[in-house]
C-alpha positions as CSV (number, residue, x, y, z in Angstrom):
1,M,148.3,5.4,-81.5
2,K,148.1,5.1,-77.6
3,M,144.7,5.2,-77.5
4,R,144.5,1.5,-80.0
5,D,147.5,0.4,-78.0
6,E,145.2,0.2,-74.8
7,L,142.1,-0.6,-75.9
8,G,142.1,-2.3,-78.6
9,V,138.9,-2.0,-80.8
10,L,136.3,-0.2,-79.1
11,Y,133.3,-0.3,-81.5
12,E,132.4,-3.3,-83.2
13,D,130.1,-3.2,-86.3
14,T,127.8,-5.2,-84.7
15,D,127.0,-3.0,-81.3
16,F,125.1,-1.5,-84.3
17,I,123.8,-3.6,-86.5
18,T,120.2,-3.3,-85.4
19,L,120.7,0.6,-87.0
20,F,120.6,-0.7,-90.4
21,R,117.5,-2.5,-92.0
22,A,118.8,-6.9,-93.7
23,D,117.0,-6.2,-97.0
24,C,119.8,-2.7,-98.5
25,G,122.5,-4.8,-98.8
26,Q,125.9,-4.8,-96.7
27,S,127.1,-1.0,-95.4
28,A,130.0,0.2,-97.7
29,L,131.8,2.2,-93.8
30,S,132.1,0.3,-91.0
31,P,129.8,1.6,-88.5
32,G,132.1,0.5,-85.4
33,Q,134.7,3.2,-86.9
34,L,132.1,5.7,-88.0
35,A,131.0,5.6,-83.7
36,L,135.2,5.9,-83.0
37,I,135.6,8.4,-85.8
38,S,132.6,10.6,-83.9
39,V,134.2,10.6,-80.6
40,M,137.4,11.6,-82.2
41,Q,135.9,14.4,-83.9
42,F,134.2,15.4,-81.4
43,A,137.8,15.2,-78.3
44,E,139.5,17.3,-81.9
45,G,136.8,20.0,-82.2
46,L,136.5,19.1,-86.0
47,T,133.9,20.1,-88.3
48,D,132.5,17.1,-90.3
49,R,134.9,18.1,-93.4
50,Q,138.2,18.4,-91.2
51,A,137.5,15.2,-89.9
52,A,137.0,13.5,-93.0
53,E,140.0,14.6,-94.2
54,A,141.7,13.5,-90.9
55,V,140.5,9.9,-92.3
56,R,142.4,10.6,-95.5
57,S,145.4,11.9,-94.4
58,R,146.8,11.5,-91.2
59,I,148.7,8.2,-89.9
60,D,147.9,8.4,-86.2
61,W,143.9,8.3,-87.0
62,K,144.5,5.4,-89.5
63,Y,146.3,3.3,-87.2
64,A,143.4,4.1,-84.4
65,L,140.8,3.5,-87.3
66,G,142.4,0.2,-88.3
67,L,143.0,1.4,-92.0
68,E,145.4,0.3,-94.4
69,I,147.5,3.4,-95.3
70,T,146.4,3.6,-98.7
71,D,142.6,4.0,-97.2
72,S,140.7,6.7,-99.5
73,G,138.3,7.3,-97.1
74,F,134.1,9.1,-97.6
75,D,132.9,11.7,-98.4
76,Y,132.0,14.3,-95.3
77,S,128.6,13.8,-95.5
78,V,128.4,10.3,-94.3
79,L,129.3,11.7,-90.7
80,S,126.2,14.0,-90.2
81,E,124.3,10.7,-91.6
82,W,125.9,8.4,-89.3
83,R,124.9,10.6,-86.5
84,S,120.9,10.9,-87.4
85,R,120.9,7.5,-87.6
86,L,122.1,7.2,-84.2
87,I,119.9,10.2,-82.7
88,A,116.6,9.0,-84.5
89,A,117.4,5.2,-82.8
90,G,117.9,6.9,-79.4
91,R,121.5,4.9,-78.8
92,E,124.0,8.3,-79.0
93,S,124.4,7.2,-75.6
94,Q,125.7,3.5,-76.5
95,L,129.5,5.4,-77.6
96,L,129.8,6.8,-73.5
97,D,128.5,3.2,-72.6
98,K,130.6,1.1,-74.4
99,M,133.3,2.9,-74.1
100,L,132.9,2.7,-69.9
101,A,132.4,-0.8,-70.2
102,H,136.1,-1.7,-72.1
103,F,137.4,1.3,-69.2
104,Q,135.4,-0.9,-66.5
105,E,137.0,-4.3,-67.5
106,K,140.4,-2.5,-67.6
107,G,139.5,-1.7,-63.9
108,W,140.3,2.3,-65.1
109,L,136.5,2.5,-63.3
110,K,134.8,0.8,-60.2
111,A,131.7,1.4,-58.6
112,R,131.4,3.3,-55.1
113,G,134.3,5.4,-55.0
114,K,134.1,8.8,-55.4
115,A,133.0,10.7,-58.5
116,R,131.5,14.8,-58.8
117,T,129.0,16.6,-60.6
118,D,128.7,20.0,-62.0
119,S,126.8,21.7,-65.0
120,T,127.5,23.9,-68.2
121,H,125.6,25.8,-70.2
122,V,125.3,25.2,-74.1
123,I,124.1,27.8,-76.6
124,G,121.3,26.8,-78.8
125,A,122.4,26.8,-82.8
126,I,120.1,29.6,-83.4
127,R,119.5,32.9,-82.4
128,K,118.2,35.0,-79.8
129,M,114.7,36.5,-80.6
130,N,112.7,39.2,-78.2
131,R,108.5,38.3,-79.0
132,L,107.7,39.7,-81.7
133,E,110.6,38.0,-84.0
134,C,109.6,35.2,-83.1
135,V,105.8,35.3,-83.8
136,G,106.8,36.3,-86.8
137,E,110.1,33.7,-87.8
138,T,106.9,31.2,-86.3
139,L,104.5,32.7,-89.1
140,R,107.0,33.1,-91.8
141,H,108.7,29.0,-91.0
142,A,105.6,28.0,-91.3
143,L,104.1,29.4,-94.2
144,N,107.9,28.3,-95.8
145,Q,106.6,24.9,-95.7
146,L,103.3,25.3,-95.9
147,A,104.6,26.6,-99.2
148,T,106.8,24.1,-100.6
149,V,104.1,21.0,-99.9
150,A,100.4,23.2,-100.7
151,D,101.8,26.6,-102.5
152,E,98.3,25.8,-104.7
153,W,96.7,25.3,-101.6
154,L,97.8,28.0,-99.8
155,L,97.4,31.2,-102.6
156,T,93.8,30.6,-101.2
157,V,94.2,31.4,-98.5
158,V,96.6,34.2,-97.9
159,D,96.2,38.0,-99.0
160,R,98.6,39.8,-101.4
161,D,100.4,42.1,-98.8
162,W,101.8,39.0,-97.0
163,S,104.4,38.2,-99.0
164,E,105.8,41.9,-98.1
165,R,105.3,40.7,-94.7
166,Y,106.7,37.6,-94.9
167,S,108.9,37.6,-97.1
168,I,112.2,38.0,-95.2
169,R,113.9,36.4,-91.9
170,F,112.2,39.2,-88.8
171,E,116.3,39.6,-87.5
172,Q,116.5,41.7,-91.1
173,Y,112.8,43.0,-90.5
174,R,113.1,47.0,-89.8
175,L,110.9,46.5,-87.2
176,P,109.2,49.8,-86.2
177,K,110.4,52.0,-83.6
178,S,107.6,53.8,-81.4
179,E,105.5,51.4,-79.6
180,T,102.4,52.1,-80.8
181,E,103.6,50.5,-84.0
182,K,104.8,47.5,-82.1
183,Q,101.6,46.5,-80.9
184,K,100.0,47.2,-84.3
185,L,102.5,45.1,-86.1
186,L,101.7,42.5,-83.2
187,L,98.3,42.5,-83.7
188,T,98.7,42.0,-87.4
189,I,100.4,39.1,-87.2
190,G,98.4,37.4,-84.6
191,C,95.5,38.1,-87.5
192,D,97.3,36.9,-90.0
193,G,98.9,33.3,-87.9
194,H,94.9,33.2,-86.5
195,H,93.4,33.0,-89.9
196,L,96.2,30.9,-91.2
197,L,95.8,28.3,-88.6
198,S,91.3,28.8,-89.1
199,A,91.9,27.8,-92.9
200,L,94.4,24.7,-91.7
201,Y,91.4,23.5,-88.9
202,D,88.6,23.8,-91.2
203,D,87.7,20.6,-92.7
204,S,85.9,22.4,-95.6
205,L,89.0,24.4,-96.6
206,S,92.2,22.2,-95.8
207,P,93.2,18.7,-96.1
208,Q,93.8,16.8,-92.1
209,W,97.1,16.2,-92.8
210,L,97.9,19.6,-93.4
211,R,98.2,20.1,-89.4
212,Q,100.0,17.0,-88.7
213,L,103.3,19.6,-90.2
214,K,105.7,19.9,-87.6
215,A,105.9,23.7,-88.6
216,V,101.7,24.1,-88.3
217,E,102.3,22.4,-85.1
218,I,104.6,25.2,-83.9
219,L,102.6,27.5,-85.1
220,R,99.5,26.6,-83.1
221,C,101.9,26.3,-80.0
222,V,103.3,29.7,-80.3
223,W,100.2,31.0,-80.7
224,I,98.2,29.6,-77.9
225,Q,101.1,30.6,-75.6
226,Q,101.8,34.6,-76.9
227,Y,97.8,35.4,-78.0
228,G,95.1,35.0,-76.8
229,V,91.4,35.6,-78.1
230,S,88.6,37.6,-76.2
231,E,85.0,38.4,-77.4
232,G,86.3,37.5,-81.2
233,K,89.6,39.7,-80.9
234,I,92.9,38.7,-80.8
235,Y,94.9,40.3,-78.2
236,W,98.5,40.1,-77.0
237,R,99.3,39.2,-73.4
238,E,101.3,40.7,-71.3
239,A,104.3,39.1,-69.4
240,D,102.7,37.8,-66.6
241,D,100.0,36.8,-68.8
242,L,102.9,34.2,-70.1
243,P,102.9,30.6,-69.4
244,P,106.3,29.5,-67.3
245,H,109.8,29.6,-68.7
246,K,109.7,25.5,-68.8
247,Q,107.4,25.5,-71.3
248,L,107.7,29.3,-73.2
249,I,109.2,28.3,-77.2
250,T,111.5,31.0,-77.4
251,S,112.6,29.6,-81.4
252,P,110.8,28.0,-84.4
253,Y,114.1,26.3,-85.2
254,D,114.0,24.3,-81.7
255,T,111.5,23.9,-80.0
256,E,113.2,22.4,-77.0
257,A,115.4,25.1,-76.4
258,R,114.7,27.9,-73.0
259,N,115.9,31.6,-71.9
260,R,117.5,31.5,-68.5
261,T,119.6,33.7,-66.7
262,K,121.7,32.5,-63.7
263,R,124.0,35.0,-62.2
264,D,125.6,37.6,-64.5
265,T,125.1,34.5,-67.6
266,N,121.4,35.0,-69.9
267,W,121.9,32.8,-73.0
268,T,119.0,30.4,-75.2
269,G,119.6,26.5,-75.3
270,Y,120.2,24.3,-72.9
271,I,123.2,22.7,-69.5
272,V,124.8,19.8,-69.8
273,H,125.5,18.0,-67.2
274,L,129.1,16.1,-66.7
275,T,129.9,13.5,-64.4
276,E,133.7,12.7,-62.6
277,T,134.6,10.1,-61.4
278,C,137.8,11.8,-59.0
279,D,139.7,9.3,-57.2
280,R,143.0,9.7,-56.3
281,D,144.5,6.4,-57.5
282,L,142.4,6.5,-60.6
283,P,142.0,8.0,-64.2
284,H,139.4,10.9,-64.4
285,L,136.8,9.4,-66.8
286,I,133.5,11.0,-67.4
287,T,130.5,8.2,-66.5
288,N,127.1,10.5,-67.1
289,V,126.5,13.4,-69.3
290,E,123.0,14.8,-69.2
291,T,121.2,17.4,-71.1
292,T,118.3,19.3,-70.7
293,P,116.4,22.9,-71.4
294,A,118.3,25.6,-69.6
295,S,114.8,26.4,-67.7
296,I,115.0,22.9,-65.8
297,G,117.0,23.6,-62.6
298,D,120.0,21.7,-61.5
299,V,118.1,20.5,-58.3
300,E,116.0,18.5,-60.6
301,M,118.3,16.4,-61.8
302,T,120.5,14.7,-59.2
303,Q,117.5,11.9,-58.3
304,V,117.9,10.8,-62.8
305,I,121.6,11.4,-62.7
306,H,122.2,8.9,-59.4
307,Q,119.1,6.9,-61.7
308,S,121.8,6.4,-64.7
309,L,125.1,5.4,-62.4
310,A,122.9,3.0,-61.0
311,D,122.0,2.0,-64.7
312,K,125.6,1.4,-65.6
313,H,126.9,-0.1,-61.5
314,L,128.5,3.0,-60.7
315,L,126.9,4.9,-57.9
316,P,129.7,6.4,-56.0
317,Q,130.0,5.9,-52.4
318,E,131.0,9.8,-51.9
319,H,129.2,12.1,-54.6
320,L,130.8,15.9,-54.6
321,V,127.9,18.4,-56.3
322,D,127.9,22.4,-55.7
323,T,125.0,24.1,-54.4
324,A,122.1,23.9,-56.9
325,Y,121.9,20.3,-57.2
326,V,121.1,19.8,-53.1
327,D,118.2,20.3,-50.8
328,A,117.5,18.8,-48.0
329,Q,115.5,15.5,-49.7
330,H,117.9,14.9,-51.8
331,L,120.8,15.0,-49.0
332,L,118.2,12.6,-47.0
333,T,116.8,9.9,-49.5
334,S,120.6,10.0,-51.2
335,E,122.0,8.4,-47.7
336,I,119.1,6.6,-47.2
337,E,117.7,4.5,-50.6
338,L,121.5,4.6,-52.5
339,G,124.2,5.0,-49.4
340,I,125.6,7.6,-51.5
341,D,127.5,11.3,-49.3
342,L,126.4,13.4,-51.2
343,V,128.4,17.1,-50.1
344,G,127.8,19.9,-51.5
345,R,127.3,23.4,-49.5
346,T,122.6,23.9,-48.7
347,P,121.6,26.5,-50.8
348,S,121.5,30.1,-48.6
349,D,118.3,31.8,-47.6
350,S,117.3,33.9,-50.2
351,S,114.5,36.2,-48.2
352,W,114.6,39.9,-47.6
353,Q,115.2,39.7,-44.2
354,E,119.0,37.3,-44.8
355,K,119.2,39.2,-47.5
356,A,119.2,43.2,-45.7
357,Q,120.0,41.6,-42.5
358,Q,116.9,43.3,-40.6
359,G,114.0,40.9,-39.6
360,F,113.4,37.7,-38.8
361,D,115.3,34.9,-41.8
362,L,114.0,31.9,-42.2
363,S,116.6,29.7,-39.5
364,C,115.2,32.0,-37.3
365,F,112.3,30.2,-37.2
366,A,111.9,26.3,-35.6
367,I,109.7,23.7,-37.5
368,D,107.6,21.6,-35.5
369,W,107.3,19.0,-38.3
370,E,105.0,16.4,-36.9
371,H,102.4,19.1,-35.1
372,Q,103.0,21.1,-38.9
373,Q,103.4,24.6,-36.9
374,A,106.6,27.5,-37.4
375,I,107.7,28.6,-33.8
376,C,108.9,32.2,-34.6
377,P,111.5,33.7,-32.4
378,Q,108.8,34.9,-29.4
379,G,107.8,31.5,-29.6
380,N,104.4,32.1,-31.1
381,A,102.8,29.1,-33.3
382,S,102.0,30.2,-36.5
383,K,98.4,29.7,-37.8
384,S,98.1,28.1,-40.8
385,W,99.6,25.3,-42.9
386,H,99.7,24.4,-46.6
387,Q,100.9,22.4,-49.2
388,R,100.2,23.4,-52.8
389,S,102.3,24.0,-55.7
390,D,104.4,27.6,-56.8
391,N,103.7,28.5,-60.5
392,Y,106.3,26.1,-61.4
393,G,104.5,22.9,-60.2
394,N,107.3,22.7,-57.5
395,P,105.5,21.4,-53.9
396,T,105.6,24.2,-51.8
397,I,105.0,24.9,-47.8
398,Q,102.8,28.1,-46.9
399,V,103.5,29.1,-43.5
400,R,101.6,32.0,-41.9
């Protein structure tokens, strides 16, 4: 109740008018109310059914939404449809942005204060698969979609034993124990997928629209990543021949989720970066949210976060972050270009010399940037200086 008394109406129907077609008649439900329900649902951690029931039965929710006490609510399926409409239009951030605008009007939120950013992992709503399960389930997923839209065509392509091999989900599959049998199954799945893709991309055998199916495109990408062709034969790629984690698809049901290990935690999914104000005399409010695949490092998001805050006119004077967001370039550009004091511990030296406390670590060398040389503790200068990219596309300098 305090929320409505303090803020009044957070979202107006006109804020979301472009999400609805003018020729479909008036919406039976208020999009402004649905937006607020989505926020309250998230705050309390409710399912769609529970949120719809709260609208029907809880007096505090009815008051916050400005509903009559006798309002009977709506079917819970409306909430997922509403979220899908928001996401399809790329407008999901509007819920936070409109709320921040209200907070600025109230004087609770000001630019050039103090803010902090940290990240946490988000596990994808998918089952974690090994590589064998991934390729098997990817092919099964494509076959299911093709069977739905082109069952007669599919019967002309597949063999009879495919139904036995791909009829059940691969987590329920009794996978072989021996390495020899696993390799045999991997190659069988690879040949089946290659055969299906060859038929799909043969104009004389299949209509072009089948190639545009999402499951077919996922199958094509996974087969490029996991299999190779040499002298007309399919082979299974070794671990060192796989693409980097930033590109590697780990599940056909969520092609953006990535696998990562950070310290003692391994997960498949995403990272969410939350930025919050932390001025002593003002409420602590979340001002920015960024979600990325797990393979994207925190340091890659520092400038993205600053740009998002600049777009909202909420750049801080002092920005507190942990080590993962800090590098020399960010420390320099944040101060010079944006006037932000980026405060965080610089990354420690990860070389074996530092860990073993033997030999010379990086701190023992003096860098002469002007002449592109490194000077060792005995005063000797390096012989070569090359700028290149590592396997993940990051710029590096290699000194010998």
